[in-house]
BAMARRO-664486 format. One record per residue: x, y, z of N, C-alpha, C in turn. Coordinates in nm, 3 decimals, always signed. Layout:
# BAMARRO-664486
+---------+---------+---------+---------+---------+---------+---------+---------+---------+
:    n.c1 :    n.c2 :    n.c3 :   ca.c1 :   ca.c2 :   ca.c3 :    c.c1 :    c.c2 :    c.c3 :
+---------+---------+---------+---------+---------+---------+---------+---------+---------+
:       X :       Y :       Z :       X :       Y :       Z :       X :       Y :       Z :
...
+---------+---------+---------+---------+---------+---------+---------+---------+---------+
# end
This chain:
# BAMARRO-664486
+---------+---------+---------+---------+---------+---------+---------+---------+---------+
:    n.c1 :    n.c2 :    n.c3 :   ca.c1 :   ca.c2 :   ca.c3 :    c.c1 :    c.c2 :    c.c3 :
+---------+---------+---------+---------+---------+---------+---------+---------+---------+
:  +3.619 :  -0.579 :  -3.097 :  +3.558 :  -0.506 :  -3.095 :  +3.379 :  -0.552 :  -3.102 :
:  +3.364 :  -0.646 :  -3.177 :  +3.263 :  -0.762 :  -3.200 :  +3.242 :  -0.795 :  -3.052 :
:  +3.336 :  -0.824 :  -2.967 :  +3.326 :  -0.848 :  -2.825 :  +3.255 :  -0.734 :  -2.775 :
:  +3.274 :  -0.649 :  -2.735 :  +3.230 :  -0.512 :  -2.706 :  +3.041 :  -0.533 :  -2.726 :
:  +3.016 :  -0.539 :  -2.872 :  +2.871 :  -0.510 :  -2.912 :  +2.801 :  -0.625 :  -2.856 :
:  +2.892 :  -0.750 :  -2.824 :  +2.763 :  -0.855 :  -2.791 :  +2.784 :  -0.843 :  -2.622 :
:  +2.883 :  -0.754 :  -2.584 :  +2.868 :  -0.755 :  -2.423 :  +2.766 :  -0.627 :  -2.377 :
:  +2.765 :  -0.530 :  -2.489 :  +2.623 :  -0.470 :  -2.458 :  +2.519 :  -0.505 :  -2.515 :
:  +2.499 :  -0.593 :  -2.591 :  +2.341 :  -0.661 :  -2.647 :  +2.319 :  -0.727 :  -2.517 :
:  +2.435 :  -0.823 :  -2.439 :  +2.384 :  -0.856 :  -2.325 :  +2.346 :  -0.801 :  -2.163 :
:  +2.434 :  -0.716 :  -2.149 :  +2.360 :  -0.574 :  -2.067 :  +2.235 :  -0.555 :  -2.115 :
:  +2.213 :  -0.440 :  -2.223 :  +2.078 :  -0.467 :  -2.248 :  +1.955 :  -0.531 :  -2.256 :
:  +1.976 :  -0.667 :  -2.256 :  +1.917 :  -0.759 :  -2.268 :  +1.856 :  -0.745 :  -2.092 :
:  +1.958 :  -0.778 :  -2.019 :  +1.977 :  -0.821 :  -1.883 :  +1.870 :  -0.679 :  -1.810 :
:  +1.944 :  -0.552 :  -1.875 :  +1.845 :  -0.426 :  -1.783 :  +1.727 :  -0.473 :  -1.833 :
:  +1.662 :  -0.505 :  -1.949 :  +1.544 :  -0.507 :  -2.034 :  +1.481 :  -0.623 :  -1.919 :
:  +1.488 :  -0.737 :  -1.890 :  +1.414 :  -0.810 :  -1.796 :  +1.419 :  -0.786 :  -1.693 :
:  +1.559 :  -0.709 :  -1.601 :  +1.600 :  -0.667 :  -1.488 :  +1.457 :  -0.552 :  -1.447 :
:  +1.426 :  -0.464 :  -1.572 :  +1.330 :  -0.386 :  -1.564 :  +1.179 :  -0.423 :  -1.510 :
:  +1.173 :  -0.545 :  -1.643 :  +1.045 :  -0.579 :  -1.654 :  +1.010 :  -0.667 :  -1.520 :
:  +1.103 :  -0.740 :  -1.448 :  +1.084 :  -0.806 :  -1.295 :  +1.048 :  -0.701 :  -1.210 :
:  +1.146 :  -0.569 :  -1.205 :  +1.075 :  -0.479 :  -1.120 :  +0.966 :  -0.423 :  -1.129 :
:  +0.895 :  -0.384 :  -1.280 :  +0.750 :  -0.351 :  -1.291 :  +0.650 :  -0.443 :  -1.276 :
:  +0.657 :  -0.619 :  -1.279 :  +0.583 :  -0.654 :  -1.223 :  +0.563 :  -0.662 :  -1.088 :
:  +0.656 :  -0.664 :  -1.018 :  +0.688 :  -0.666 :  -0.892 :  +0.590 :  -0.485 :  -0.803 :
:  +0.599 :  -0.408 :  -0.896 :  +0.521 :  -0.273 :  -0.869 :  +0.373 :  -0.292 :  -0.884 :
:  +0.340 :  -0.348 :  -1.018 :  +0.206 :  -0.416 :  -1.034 :  +0.153 :  -0.458 :  -0.962 :
:  +0.197 :  -0.585 :  -0.904 :  +0.154 :  -0.646 :  -0.788 :  +0.150 :  -0.586 :  -0.633 :
:  +0.221 :  -0.514 :  -0.623 :  +0.258 :  -0.434 :  -0.467 :  +0.140 :  -0.304 :  -0.484 :
:  +0.105 :  -0.267 :  -0.624 :  -0.007 :  -0.170 :  -0.622 :  -0.141 :  -0.222 :  -0.604 :
:  -0.154 :  -0.339 :  -0.663 :  -0.277 :  -0.453 :  -0.643 :  -0.318 :  -0.459 :  -0.484 :
:  -0.223 :  -0.498 :  -0.417 :  -0.220 :  -0.502 :  -0.302 :  -0.272 :  -0.366 :  -0.218 :
:  -0.145 :  -0.227 :  -0.241 :  -0.248 :  -0.116 :  -0.180 :  -0.377 :  -0.096 :  -0.201 :
:  -0.406 :  -0.124 :  -0.335 :  -0.518 :  -0.032 :  -0.337 :  -0.634 :  -0.188 :  -0.310 :
:  -0.643 :  -0.281 :  -0.336 :  -0.707 :  -0.375 :  -0.210 :  -0.730 :  -0.333 :  -0.082 :
:  -0.637 :  -0.303 :  -0.043 :  -0.602 :  -0.218 :  +0.093 :  -0.685 :  -0.096 :  +0.128 :
:  -0.673 :  -0.014 :  +0.043 :  -0.754 :  +0.073 :  +0.074 :  -0.892 :  +0.093 :  +0.033 :
:  -0.962 :  -0.009 :  -0.061 :  -1.084 :  -0.052 :  -0.068 :  -1.139 :  -0.120 :  +0.040 :
:  -1.062 :  -0.211 :  +0.101 :  -1.132 :  -0.272 :  +0.167 :  -1.129 :  -0.145 :  +0.356 :
:  -1.043 :  -0.093 :  +0.344 :  -1.036 :  +0.029 :  +0.461 :  -1.119 :  +0.102 :  +0.461 :
:  -1.199 :  +0.179 :  +0.316 :  -1.337 :  +0.233 :  +0.313 :  -1.421 :  +0.152 :  +0.318 :
:  -1.453 :  +0.048 :  +0.292 :  -1.596 :  -0.032 :  +0.272 :  -1.584 :  -0.010 :  +0.455 :
:  -1.487 :  -0.090 :  +0.498 :  -1.489 :  -0.097 :  +0.681 :  -1.566 :  +0.090 :  +0.735 :
:  -1.463 :  +0.173 :  +0.726 :  -1.490 :  +0.303 :  +0.756 :  -1.635 :  +0.365 :  +0.737 :
:  -1.710 :  +0.297 :  +0.612 :  -1.848 :  +0.341 :  +0.607 :  -1.917 :  +0.283 :  +0.692 :
:  -1.913 :  +0.120 :  +0.661 :  -1.970 :  +0.030 :  +0.751 :  -1.993 :  +0.114 :  +0.936 :
:  -1.916 :  +0.155 :  +0.965 :  -1.838 :  +0.194 :  +1.062 :  -1.962 :  +0.359 :  +1.075 :
:  -1.904 :  +0.386 :  +0.974 :  -2.022 :  +0.551 :  +1.038 :  -2.171 :  +0.537 :  +0.979 :
:  -2.194 :  +0.455 :  +0.899 :  -2.318 :  +0.433 :  +0.895 :  -2.360 :  +0.345 :  +1.059 :
:  -2.333 :  +0.262 :  +1.086 :  -2.377 :  +0.240 :  +1.208 :  -2.388 :  +0.331 :  +1.350 :
:  -2.247 :  +0.416 :  +1.351 :  -2.280 :  +0.540 :  +1.437 :  -2.390 :  +0.620 :  +1.399 :
:  -2.425 :  +0.679 :  +1.259 :  -2.530 :  +0.717 :  +1.215 :  -2.650 :  +0.644 :  +1.311 :
:  -2.679 :  +0.573 :  +1.296 :  -2.799 :  +0.476 :  +1.307 :  -2.776 :  +0.482 :  +1.465 :
:  -2.694 :  +0.461 :  +1.499 :  -2.679 :  +0.465 :  +1.722 :  -2.726 :  +0.612 :  +1.704 :
:  -2.672 :  +0.721 :  +1.655 :  -2.724 :  +0.844 :  +1.719 :  -2.855 :  +0.930 :  +1.700 :
:  -2.892 :  +0.838 :  +1.541 :  -3.059 :  +0.860 :  +1.531 :  -3.166 :  +0.800 :  +1.602 :
:  -3.138 :  +0.725 :  +1.687 :  -3.207 :  +0.620 :  +1.768 :  -3.193 :  +0.669 :  +1.945 :
:  -3.080 :  +0.733 :  +1.955 :  -3.043 :  +0.813 :  +2.089 :  -3.183 :  +0.851 :  +2.136 :
:  -3.180 :  +0.820 :  +2.265 :  -3.253 :  +0.919 :  +2.380 :  -3.262 :  +1.054 :  +2.395 :
:  -3.133 :  +1.086 :  +2.420 :  -3.085 :  +1.179 :  +2.515 :  -2.934 :  +1.239 :  +2.406 :
:  -2.927 :  +1.380 :  +2.417 :  -2.806 :  +1.444 :  +2.425 :  -2.717 :  +1.387 :  +2.430 :
:  -2.707 :  +1.361 :  +2.580 :  -2.566 :  +1.265 :  +2.634 :  -2.524 :  +1.129 :  +2.559 :
:  -2.635 :  +1.044 :  +2.512 :  -2.628 :  +0.942 :  +2.444 :  -2.542 :  +0.988 :  +2.326 :
:  -2.630 :  +1.076 :  +2.241 :  -2.532 :  +1.107 :  +2.118 :  -2.387 :  +1.164 :  +2.176 :
:  -2.365 :  +1.253 :  +2.234 :  -2.238 :  +1.265 :  +2.274 :  -2.148 :  +1.148 :  +2.292 :
:  -2.165 :  +1.033 :  +2.335 :  -2.096 :  +0.934 :  +2.392 :  -2.105 :  +0.814 :  +2.274 :
:  -2.172 :  +0.817 :  +2.218 :  -2.172 :  +0.741 :  +2.070 :  -2.013 :  +0.803 :  +1.966 :
:  -2.124 :  +0.947 :  +1.975 :  -1.986 :  +1.042 :  +1.910 :  -1.829 :  +0.997 :  +1.951 :
:  -1.830 :  +1.027 :  +2.050 :  -1.695 :  +1.057 :  +2.134 :  -1.634 :  +0.865 :  +2.097 :
:  -1.713 :  +0.783 :  +2.136 :  -1.675 :  +0.689 :  +2.105 :  -1.603 :  +0.644 :  +1.955 :
:  -1.670 :  +0.657 :  +1.891 :  -1.681 :  +0.636 :  +1.759 :  -1.529 :  +0.736 :  +1.673 :
:  -1.534 :  +0.833 :  +1.738 :  -1.430 :  +0.945 :  +1.725 :  -1.280 :  +0.840 :  +1.754 :
:  -1.277 :  +0.841 :  +1.884 :  -1.180 :  +0.735 :  +1.894 :  -1.166 :  +0.590 :  +1.849 :
:  -1.259 :  +0.500 :  +1.819 :  -1.233 :  +0.415 :  +1.756 :  -1.189 :  +0.452 :  +1.593 :
:  -1.231 :  +0.565 :  +1.543 :  -1.207 :  +0.580 :  +1.415 :  -1.053 :  +0.619 :  +1.393 :
:  -0.996 :  +0.684 :  +1.490 :  -0.846 :  +0.742 :  +1.496 :  -0.769 :  +0.626 :  +1.488 :
:  -0.791 :  +0.576 :  +1.592 :  -0.711 :  +0.403 :  +1.655 :  -0.691 :  +0.360 :  +1.480 :
:  -0.786 :  +0.324 :  +1.437 :  -0.844 :  +0.260 :  +1.247 :  -0.782 :  +0.334 :  +1.186 :
:  -0.746 :  +0.472 :  +1.219 :  -0.668 :  +0.580 :  +1.083 :  -0.514 :  +0.518 :  +1.123 :
:  -0.458 :  +0.532 :  +1.244 :  -0.345 :  +0.521 :  +1.285 :  -0.287 :  +0.415 :  +1.162 :
:  -0.371 :  +0.279 :  +1.283 :  -0.357 :  +0.134 :  +1.204 :  -0.383 :  +0.137 :  +1.066 :
:  -0.409 :  +0.218 :  +0.956 :  -0.431 :  +0.164 :  +0.862 :  -0.283 :  +0.231 :  +0.745 :
:  -0.299 :  +0.373 :  +0.814 :  -0.187 :  +0.454 :  +0.717 :  -0.012 :  +0.381 :  +0.808 :
:  -0.056 :  +0.315 :  +0.940 :  +0.101 :  +0.241 :  +0.971 :  +0.120 :  +0.100 :  +0.849 :
:  -0.021 :  +0.085 :  +0.784 :  -0.009 :  -0.060 :  +0.726 :  +0.016 :  +0.006 :  +0.618 :
:  -0.013 :  +0.075 :  +0.554 :  -0.007 :  +0.157 :  +0.414 :  +0.149 :  +0.170 :  +0.407 :
:  +0.167 :  +0.252 :  +0.523 :  +0.302 :  +0.291 :  +0.513 :  +0.419 :  +0.168 :  +0.475 :
:  +0.383 :  +0.019 :  +0.548 :  +0.477 :  -0.078 :  +0.551 :  +0.459 :  -0.133 :  +0.389 :
:  +0.296 :  -0.105 :  +0.364 :  +0.319 :  -0.168 :  +0.210 :  +0.370 :  -0.113 :  +0.128 :
:  +0.388 :  +0.050 :  +0.140 :  +0.474 :  +0.153 :  +0.025 :  +0.606 :  +0.073 :  +0.044 :
:  +0.692 :  +0.079 :  +0.162 :  +0.825 :  +0.064 :  +0.207 :  +0.862 :  -0.100 :  +0.155 :
:  +0.746 :  -0.185 :  +0.103 :  +0.794 :  -0.330 :  +0.091 :  +0.784 :  -0.369 :  -0.079 :
:  +0.660 :  -0.248 :  -0.168 :  +0.703 :  -0.219 :  -0.264 :  +0.833 :  -0.178 :  -0.308 :
:  +0.885 :  -0.066 :  -0.268 :  +1.037 :  +0.009 :  -0.293 :  +1.080 :  -0.130 :  -0.279 :
:  +1.095 :  -0.223 :  -0.184 :  +1.224 :  -0.301 :  -0.174 :  +1.198 :  -0.424 :  -0.286 :
:  +1.129 :  -0.441 :  -0.334 :  +1.082 :  -0.544 :  -0.392 :  +1.078 :  -0.502 :  -0.579 :
:  +1.079 :  -0.336 :  -0.581 :  +1.112 :  -0.306 :  -0.672 :  +1.243 :  -0.302 :  -0.760 :
:  +1.359 :  -0.260 :  -0.609 :  +1.470 :  -0.244 :  -0.627 :  +1.530 :  -0.373 :  -0.630 :
:  +1.432 :  -0.496 :  -0.592 :  +1.564 :  -0.596 :  -0.579 :  +1.628 :  -0.665 :  -0.690 :
:  +1.550 :  -0.653 :  -0.802 :  +1.595 :  -0.692 :  -0.922 :  +1.724 :  -0.633 :  -0.992 :
:  +1.726 :  -0.514 :  -0.974 :  +1.851 :  -0.446 :  -0.967 :  +1.993 :  -0.456 :  -0.856 :
:  +1.963 :  -0.511 :  -0.787 :  +2.082 :  -0.538 :  -0.714 :  +2.177 :  -0.635 :  -0.767 :
:  +2.156 :  -0.705 :  -0.823 :  +2.242 :  -0.821 :  -0.922 :  +2.326 :  -0.758 :  -1.026 :
:  +2.222 :  -0.643 :  -1.095 :  +2.326 :  -0.584 :  -1.199 :  +2.378 :  -0.434 :  -1.130 :
:  +2.373 :  -0.390 :  -1.033 :  +2.422 :  -0.310 :  -0.975 :  +2.564 :  -0.376 :  -0.927 :
:  +2.571 :  -0.484 :  -0.900 :  +2.655 :  -0.553 :  -0.793 :  +2.759 :  -0.601 :  -0.935 :
:  +2.705 :  -0.691 :  -1.055 :  +2.805 :  -0.698 :  -1.150 :  +2.885 :  -0.540 :  -1.175 :
:  +2.790 :  -0.413 :  -1.236 :  +2.849 :  -0.291 :  -1.248 :  +2.968 :  -0.289 :  -1.186 :
:  +3.042 :  -0.302 :  -1.022 :  +3.091 :  -0.273 :  -0.973 :  +3.193 :  -0.277 :  -0.993 :
+---------+---------+---------+---------+---------+---------+---------+---------+---------+
# end
């Protein structure tokens, strides 16, 4: 009976340690994701400001339309690239969060 309590205590400690490792991985990943989102926002704002300056200095409506069309294409491509990058970061975060539990689950089987 005493051995069962010791074993339960060891499993409990191992679970807490594993949970803390998982939480640390999640925290680190969330910081990376937040940094990536902030960088994209800054770049997007700068690009939009540049486009507005070009549009305001354009001499003809055709030039305005060309600038807007070029920006729309660039902005869409940038958004798709960023969305892909973010999905990769979230997938990596899920893997890192699960990684500490792999050993515990293997032992439980």
